[in-house]
C-alpha positions as CSV (number, residue, x, y, z in Angstrom):
1,M,16.9,3.5,-280.3
2,K,16.8,3.4,-276.4
3,T,19.9,4.0,-274.3
4,Y,20.2,2.6,-270.7
5,I,22.5,4.2,-268.2
6,K,23.9,1.4,-265.8
7,N,24.4,2.0,-262.1
8,N,27.1,-0.5,-260.8
9,H,27.2,0.7,-257.1
10,W,24.9,-2.2,-255.9
11,L,27.2,-4.8,-257.5
12,M,30.2,-3.5,-255.6
13,A,28.3,-3.7,-252.3
14,L,27.3,-7.3,-253.1
15,F,30.8,-8.4,-253.8
16,L,32.1,-6.8,-250.6
17,S,29.5,-8.6,-248.5
18,L,30.4,-11.9,-250.0
19,A,34.0,-11.3,-249.4
20,I,33.6,-10.5,-245.7
21,F,31.1,-13.1,-244.7
22,G,32.4,-15.7,-247.1
23,G,35.9,-15.6,-245.4
24,C,34.6,-17.0,-242.1
25,S,34.6,-20.8,-241.8
26,D,34.9,-23.5,-239.2
27,D,38.2,-25.1,-240.5
28,D,41.6,-25.0,-238.4
29,D,43.8,-23.3,-240.9
30,N,44.9,-20.6,-238.5
31,E,45.2,-22.5,-235.1
32,L,48.7,-22.9,-233.3
33,G,49.0,-26.6,-233.8
34,P,49.5,-29.5,-231.4
35,A,51.1,-28.6,-228.0
36,P,54.4,-30.2,-227.0
37,T,54.7,-32.8,-224.2
38,A,57.9,-32.6,-222.2
39,D,59.8,-35.6,-221.0
40,F,63.5,-36.7,-220.7
41,T,65.7,-39.6,-219.7
42,I,69.0,-39.7,-217.7
43,A,71.6,-42.0,-219.2
44,E,73.6,-42.7,-216.1
45,S,70.7,-42.8,-213.7
46,S,71.8,-45.8,-211.7
47,I,74.7,-44.2,-209.9
48,L,75.4,-40.5,-210.3
49,K,78.7,-39.2,-208.9
50,Q,80.0,-35.8,-208.0
51,G,82.5,-34.7,-210.6
52,E,81.3,-37.1,-213.3
53,E,79.4,-36.3,-216.5
54,V,75.7,-36.9,-216.6
55,T,73.8,-37.0,-219.9
56,F,70.2,-35.8,-220.2
57,T,68.2,-36.5,-223.3
58,A,64.8,-35.0,-224.2
59,S,62.0,-37.4,-225.4
60,A,59.4,-34.7,-225.8
61,V,56.7,-34.8,-228.5
62,N,55.9,-31.9,-230.8
63,A,58.9,-29.9,-229.4
64,F,61.4,-28.0,-231.4
65,S,63.6,-26.3,-228.7
66,Y,64.8,-27.4,-225.3
67,K,66.0,-25.5,-222.3
68,W,67.4,-27.2,-219.2
69,S,67.8,-26.1,-215.6
70,F,70.0,-28.5,-213.6
71,G,69.0,-27.3,-210.1
72,D,72.4,-26.0,-209.1
73,G,72.2,-22.7,-210.9
74,N,73.5,-23.9,-214.3
75,V,71.4,-24.1,-217.5
76,A,71.9,-25.5,-221.0
77,V,70.0,-25.8,-224.3
78,G,69.8,-28.7,-226.7
79,K,67.9,-31.9,-227.1
80,S,70.7,-33.9,-225.5
81,V,73.0,-32.2,-223.0
82,T,75.6,-33.2,-220.4
83,H,76.4,-31.7,-217.0
84,V,78.9,-32.2,-214.2
85,Y,77.8,-31.6,-210.6
86,S,80.6,-30.2,-208.5
87,E,78.9,-31.0,-205.2
88,P,76.9,-33.9,-203.9
89,G,73.1,-33.5,-203.0
90,T,69.6,-33.8,-204.4
91,F,68.9,-31.6,-207.4
92,T,65.7,-30.9,-209.4
93,V,66.3,-31.0,-213.1
94,T,63.7,-29.2,-215.3
95,L,63.2,-29.5,-219.0
96,E,61.3,-26.7,-220.8
97,A,60.1,-28.1,-224.2
98,S,58.8,-25.6,-226.7
99,G,56.9,-26.0,-230.0
100,N,54.1,-24.4,-232.1
101,G,54.2,-21.3,-229.9
102,Q,53.6,-23.4,-226.8
103,R,55.7,-25.0,-224.0
104,D,55.6,-27.8,-221.5
105,L,57.7,-28.5,-218.4
106,A,59.0,-31.8,-217.0
107,S,61.1,-32.3,-213.8
108,Q,63.0,-35.1,-212.2
109,E,65.0,-35.3,-209.0
110,V,68.6,-36.6,-209.3
111,I,70.7,-37.7,-206.3
112,I,74.4,-36.9,-206.7
113,E,76.6,-39.1,-204.5
114,G,79.8,-37.6,-202.9
115,L,83.2,-39.1,-203.4
116,I,85.0,-41.5,-201.1
117,P,88.7,-40.7,-201.2
118,E,91.3,-43.1,-202.7
119,T,93.7,-42.8,-199.8
120,A,97.4,-43.2,-200.5
121,F,100.7,-41.8,-199.4
122,S,104.5,-42.2,-199.7
123,V,107.5,-41.4,-197.5
124,E,110.6,-39.6,-198.8
125,N,113.9,-41.4,-198.4
126,S,112.0,-44.4,-197.0
127,D,115.1,-46.6,-197.3
128,D,117.1,-44.5,-194.9
129,L,114.9,-43.2,-192.1
130,R,116.7,-42.5,-188.9
131,V,116.1,-41.5,-185.3
132,S,116.0,-37.7,-184.7
133,T,115.8,-37.1,-188.5
134,T,112.8,-35.4,-190.0
135,V,110.5,-37.8,-191.9
136,Q,108.5,-36.2,-194.8
137,F,105.2,-37.8,-195.6
138,V,103.7,-37.2,-199.1
139,N,100.0,-37.3,-199.4
140,E,98.9,-38.9,-202.7
141,T,95.2,-39.2,-201.9
142,V,92.6,-38.5,-204.6
143,N,89.3,-36.7,-203.7
144,G,90.3,-36.0,-200.1
145,I,89.2,-32.9,-198.3
146,S,90.6,-33.4,-194.8
147,Y,93.2,-35.7,-193.3
148,V,94.2,-37.3,-190.0
149,W,97.6,-38.9,-189.7
150,D,98.5,-41.4,-186.9
151,F,102.3,-41.8,-186.8
152,G,102.2,-45.0,-184.7
153,D,104.7,-43.9,-182.0
154,A,104.4,-44.5,-178.3
155,N,102.9,-41.1,-177.8
156,N,100.1,-41.7,-180.3
157,S,101.2,-38.6,-182.2
158,T,98.8,-37.3,-184.9
159,S,98.6,-34.5,-187.5
160,T,95.9,-32.9,-189.6
161,E,98.3,-31.4,-192.1
162,E,98.1,-32.5,-195.7
163,N,101.8,-33.3,-196.0
164,P,103.2,-33.5,-192.5
165,T,106.7,-34.1,-191.2
166,F,107.5,-36.1,-188.0
167,V,110.6,-36.9,-186.0
168,Y,110.9,-40.3,-184.4
169,T,112.9,-40.4,-181.2
170,T,113.3,-44.2,-181.1
171,A,114.2,-46.9,-183.7
172,G,111.9,-49.6,-184.8
173,D,108.9,-50.4,-187.1
174,F,106.0,-48.0,-187.0
175,D,102.5,-48.4,-188.6
176,V,101.6,-45.0,-190.1
177,K,97.9,-44.6,-190.9
178,L,96.3,-41.9,-193.0
179,T,92.6,-41.4,-192.8
180,A,91.1,-39.2,-195.6
181,T,87.6,-37.7,-195.6
182,G,85.8,-36.8,-198.8
183,T,82.4,-35.5,-199.7
184,G,81.0,-39.1,-199.7
185,G,82.8,-40.6,-196.7
186,E,86.3,-41.7,-195.6
187,S,88.9,-44.3,-196.2
188,S,92.3,-45.2,-194.7
189,S,95.7,-46.4,-195.8
190,T,98.4,-47.8,-193.6
191,V,102.1,-48.1,-194.4
192,T,104.8,-49.7,-192.1
193,I,108.0,-47.7,-192.0
194,T,111.4,-48.6,-190.4
195,I,113.3,-46.1,-188.4
196,N,116.9,-47.0,-188.1
197,P,119.2,-46.2,-185.3
198,N,120.8,-42.8,-185.7
199,D,124.4,-44.0,-185.4
200,F,126.1,-40.7,-184.8
201,E,128.7,-40.3,-182.1
202,L,130.0,-37.2,-180.3
203,Y,133.7,-37.2,-179.5
204,F,135.1,-34.8,-176.8
205,I,138.1,-34.1,-174.7
206,N,137.9,-35.0,-171.1
207,N,140.6,-33.0,-169.4
208,T,139.6,-34.1,-165.9
209,D,140.7,-37.7,-166.8
210,L,142.9,-36.8,-169.8
211,K,141.0,-38.9,-172.2
212,V,139.2,-38.6,-175.5
213,Q,135.7,-40.0,-175.0
214,K,132.5,-40.5,-177.0
215,I,128.8,-41.0,-176.6
216,N,126.4,-42.5,-179.1
217,L,123.3,-40.4,-179.7
218,N,121.1,-43.4,-179.4
219,D,122.4,-43.9,-175.9
220,P,123.9,-40.5,-174.8
221,E,124.2,-41.4,-171.2
222,T,126.8,-44.0,-171.8
223,I,130.3,-42.7,-172.0
224,V,133.0,-44.7,-173.8
225,D,136.7,-44.2,-173.5
226,V,138.5,-43.9,-176.9
227,F,142.1,-43.2,-176.0
228,D,144.3,-41.5,-173.3
229,L,145.6,-38.0,-173.9
230,P,149.3,-37.2,-173.4
231,G,148.4,-33.9,-171.7
232,F,145.8,-31.1,-171.2
233,S,144.2,-30.6,-174.6
234,F,142.0,-28.1,-176.3
235,G,141.3,-28.4,-180.0
236,L,139.7,-31.5,-181.6
237,A,139.1,-32.0,-185.3
238,Y,137.9,-35.0,-187.4
239,D,139.1,-36.2,-190.8
240,P,136.2,-38.3,-192.3
241,E,138.3,-39.5,-195.2
242,F,140.8,-41.4,-193.1
243,D,138.6,-41.7,-190.0
244,E,141.2,-39.9,-187.8
245,L,141.1,-37.4,-185.0
246,Y,143.5,-34.4,-184.5
247,F,144.0,-32.7,-181.2
248,S,146.2,-30.0,-179.7
249,D,148.2,-30.7,-176.5
250,D,148.7,-27.5,-174.5
251,D,151.0,-29.2,-172.0
252,A,153.5,-30.4,-174.7
253,F,152.8,-27.6,-177.2
254,K,152.1,-30.2,-179.9
255,I,149.5,-31.5,-182.3
256,F,148.8,-35.2,-182.5
257,R,146.7,-37.5,-184.7
258,N,145.1,-40.7,-183.7
259,S,142.5,-43.2,-185.1
260,V,138.9,-42.9,-183.9
261,N,139.5,-46.2,-182.0
262,G,142.8,-45.1,-180.5
263,G,146.1,-47.0,-180.6
264,N,147.7,-45.1,-183.5
265,E,148.9,-41.9,-182.1
266,V,151.2,-39.8,-184.3
267,E,152.8,-36.5,-183.6
268,I,152.2,-33.9,-186.3
269,T,154.2,-30.9,-185.0
270,D,155.6,-29.3,-181.9
271,G,157.0,-26.0,-180.7
272,L,153.6,-24.3,-180.5
273,N,152.8,-21.6,-178.1
274,G,149.5,-22.1,-176.3
275,P,147.8,-24.2,-179.0
276,R,144.0,-24.0,-178.9
277,D,141.5,-24.9,-181.6
278,I,142.2,-26.7,-184.9
279,A,140.8,-26.4,-188.4
280,L,141.6,-29.2,-190.9
281,D,142.2,-28.7,-194.6
282,V,143.0,-32.3,-195.6
283,A,142.4,-31.6,-199.3
284,N,145.5,-29.3,-199.2
285,N,147.4,-31.5,-196.7
286,R,147.4,-28.9,-193.9
287,L,145.7,-27.7,-190.7
288,F,145.4,-24.4,-189.0
289,V,145.8,-23.8,-185.2
290,T,145.2,-20.8,-183.0
291,E,148.2,-20.1,-180.8
292,R,146.8,-18.1,-177.9
293,S,150.0,-17.1,-176.3
294,S,151.5,-15.9,-179.6
295,D,148.4,-14.1,-180.7
296,Q,148.5,-15.8,-184.1
297,I,147.0,-18.4,-186.4
298,T,149.5,-20.9,-187.7
299,E,149.4,-23.2,-190.7
300,V,150.9,-26.7,-190.3
301,D,151.9,-29.1,-193.1
302,L,150.4,-32.5,-192.3
303,S,153.3,-34.4,-193.9
304,T,156.3,-32.5,-192.6
305,G,155.0,-30.6,-189.6
306,T,156.4,-27.4,-191.0
307,K,154.7,-24.3,-189.6
308,S,154.1,-20.8,-191.0
309,V,152.2,-17.9,-189.6
310,V,149.0,-16.9,-191.4
311,Y,147.7,-14.1,-189.1
312,S,149.2,-12.5,-186.1
313,V,149.0,-9.3,-184.0
314,A,151.3,-7.8,-186.6
315,D,148.5,-7.9,-189.1
316,D,146.0,-6.2,-186.7
317,G,147.1,-4.9,-183.4
318,L,143.7,-5.9,-181.9
319,F,144.0,-9.6,-182.9
320,L,144.9,-10.8,-179.4
321,L,144.3,-14.1,-177.6
322,P,142.7,-16.1,-180.5
323,V,141.0,-19.3,-179.3
324,G,138.2,-20.8,-181.5
325,L,138.8,-21.6,-185.2
326,D,137.0,-23.1,-188.2
327,L,137.6,-23.1,-192.0
328,Y,135.0,-22.7,-194.8
329,N,135.3,-21.8,-198.5
330,G,138.9,-20.5,-198.3
331,N,138.3,-18.4,-195.2
332,L,139.2,-18.8,-191.5
333,Y,136.8,-17.8,-188.8
334,A,138.2,-17.3,-185.3
335,T,137.3,-16.0,-181.9
336,A,139.6,-13.7,-179.8
337,V,139.1,-13.1,-176.1
338,D,141.3,-10.2,-175.1
339,F,139.8,-6.8,-174.3
340,D,138.9,-5.0,-177.5
341,A,139.7,-8.1,-179.5
342,E,136.3,-9.7,-179.1
343,T,134.5,-11.5,-180.7
344,V,134.7,-13.0,-184.2
345,W,137.3,-12.4,-186.9
346,T,137.7,-13.7,-190.5
347,G,140.4,-13.7,-193.1
348,N,141.5,-15.6,-196.2
349,V,143.7,-18.7,-195.7
350,D,146.4,-17.0,-197.8
351,G,146.9,-14.5,-195.0
352,S,145.0,-11.6,-196.6
353,G,142.1,-9.5,-195.4
354,I,141.8,-10.2,-191.7
355,S,139.1,-8.2,-190.1
356,K,136.7,-8.3,-187.1
357,I,133.1,-9.0,-188.2
358,I,131.4,-9.2,-184.8
359,D,132.5,-6.9,-182.0
360,Y,131.9,-7.1,-178.3
361,S,128.8,-5.0,-178.3
362,S,127.1,-7.4,-180.7
363,G,128.6,-10.8,-179.7
364,G,130.1,-10.4,-176.2
365,F,133.2,-12.6,-175.9
366,G,133.5,-16.3,-176.1
367,Y,135.6,-19.3,-177.1
368,G,134.2,-22.0,-179.4
369,I,133.2,-21.4,-183.0
370,E,131.8,-23.6,-185.8
371,V,130.6,-22.9,-189.3
372,D,127.4,-24.5,-190.7
373,K,128.8,-25.2,-194.1
374,V,125.5,-26.1,-195.6
375,N,123.4,-23.1,-194.4
376,E,126.4,-20.8,-194.3
377,K,126.0,-19.7,-190.7
378,I,128.5,-19.1,-187.9
379,Y,127.8,-20.6,-184.4
380,F,129.9,-19.1,-181.6
381,D,130.1,-18.9,-177.9
382,D,129.1,-15.7,-176.0
383,N,130.4,-16.4,-172.6
384,D,129.4,-13.0,-171.3
385,G,125.7,-13.5,-172.2
386,S,125.7,-17.3,-171.5
387,N,124.5,-17.8,-175.0
388,I,125.3,-19.6,-178.2
389,L,124.9,-17.1,-181.0
390,R,124.4,-17.6,-184.7
391,A,125.2,-15.1,-187.5
392,D,125.6,-14.9,-191.3
393,L,129.1,-15.3,-192.6
394,D,129.6,-11.6,-192.7
395,G,128.6,-11.2,-189.1
396,S,125.1,-9.9,-189.7
397,N,121.7,-11.2,-188.4
398,I,122.9,-12.3,-185.0
399,E,120.5,-14.4,-183.0
400,T,120.5,-16.5,-179.9
401,V,120.2,-20.3,-180.5
402,G,121.5,-21.9,-177.3
403,A,121.9,-21.5,-173.5
404,P,125.1,-23.1,-172.2
405,S,125.8,-23.5,-168.5
406,D,129.5,-22.5,-168.8
407,R,132.0,-21.3,-171.4
408,V,131.9,-23.4,-174.6
409,Y,134.9,-24.7,-176.4
410,G,133.2,-27.3,-178.6
411,I,130.3,-26.9,-181.1
412,A,129.3,-29.6,-183.6
413,I,126.8,-29.3,-186.4
414,N,124.8,-32.2,-188.0
415,N,123.1,-31.1,-191.2
416,E,121.7,-34.6,-191.8
417,T,119.5,-34.4,-188.7
418,G,119.2,-30.6,-188.5
419,K,120.7,-30.6,-185.0
420,F,123.7,-28.9,-183.4
421,Y,125.5,-29.8,-180.2
422,F,127.6,-27.8,-177.7
423,A,129.7,-28.9,-174.8
424,S,130.2,-26.6,-171.8
425,R,133.4,-26.6,-169.8
426,D,131.5,-27.9,-166.7
427,G,130.7,-31.1,-168.6
428,V,127.1,-30.5,-169.9
429,I,126.5,-31.5,-173.5
430,K,123.3,-30.2,-175.1
431,E,121.4,-30.7,-178.3
432,A,119.1,-28.3,-180.2
433,N,117.6,-27.8,-183.6
434,L,119.7,-25.6,-185.9
435,D,117.4,-22.6,-185.1
436,G,117.9,-23.2,-181.3
437,S,114.5,-24.8,-180.7
438,E,113.9,-28.0,-178.7
439,E,117.1,-27.6,-176.7
440,K,117.8,-30.4,-174.2
441,V,120.6,-31.8,-172.1
442,L,122.0,-35.1,-173.5
443,I,124.4,-35.7,-170.6
444,D,126.0,-34.0,-167.7
445,T,129.5,-35.6,-167.6
446,T,130.7,-33.5,-164.6
447,V,134.1,-33.3,-166.2
448,D,136.1,-30.5,-167.9
449,I,135.2,-30.7,-171.6
450,R,137.1,-29.1,-174.4
451,G,136.5,-29.7,-178.1
452,L,133.6,-31.5,-179.7
453,I,133.1,-33.3,-183.1
454,I,130.4,-35.4,-184.6
455,R,131.0,-38.7,-186.5
456,K,128.7,-41.0,-188.3
457,S,129.6,-44.5,-187.2
458,N,127.9,-46.5,-190.0
């Protein structure tokens, strides 16, 4: 029997050769696949506006992912995306479409239009606008960047503030125009406003002719006689509830009351000693008067004329020669003009706590005084410095707000218009803003003026 020994090495070599060379073929089993083609549409392509949402939708073929660049530094991913342009201009939008390991780009220009403002405004307290009163304009424009206001007055006054204020010096109808500019252009709006006469009157004592007289602030150069005075007078006070005037007569040492039109004079009290200024407290049926010659402040009952001393030199040995007087929040404020008594004193109406709050070194010495009861400030005469000074109720923060031409006995404050008035003894009546700005002469009466009150006549 024959035995054959098999050698299999050649068979293994044959199988390896077939495996290697048989694996190569011309079919496409391992290629990347079809390349994507990028394209997109813009939904709102007719008019594109700043600040509005724009939708971009890819219409690419053979794409599986999408990356967007909007040309303004912002990007997004997704087949359909939205974007808001914050500024107008021309932007290149690019879509990168990817698929099968490949990518394609498509770009379109978009034009974003700017915004034309919707111009509108309103006026605060539009039903009661008055001469010399600040008018506040409220800008209600949408999509505005800059503004020009034309206030329609004779001086062609304008402003570029967003919400300006303006003071009309004459009454009448005025066409106020606001022009607003936006990123896409400008538009305008006009509103007609009515400025009513500012029917405030100043009453004052004319000691040259012994009369109470008045001027209307719409026509301050015209002086109107109100009634004759019985004698040389100083203090003048106004009761708005009953529309009456009170005045002190230094010749007869009395206090009288009269209507604002005259013809109804009533004696309130007598026996005073050098009566000067008056402070009314109608709610408690009383008034207070400085008696210069007695160095005291006296309370007078309006019904009976009964007098009682509130403060005197007995309360403080330096309280000498009081002149000016006003009342606020249960406290009296007075000026005193003797040496070492200057300048401003205060104390409770019950007669307690009198003290000097402004001395000569800070306030000089002077006569008239008035409290701004809204802003809680004291206005007072500094005759030495030829100033009207203003201070806080405690005497601090003293500042100059007026420049009178002589000593001042009368100061009046109008919080409705933001003005105050002061009358010099030489007959000059001035007006200024509460902070002292825009001071001007209303009239030079050339008469001896004492006392000053303001009254709204309508």
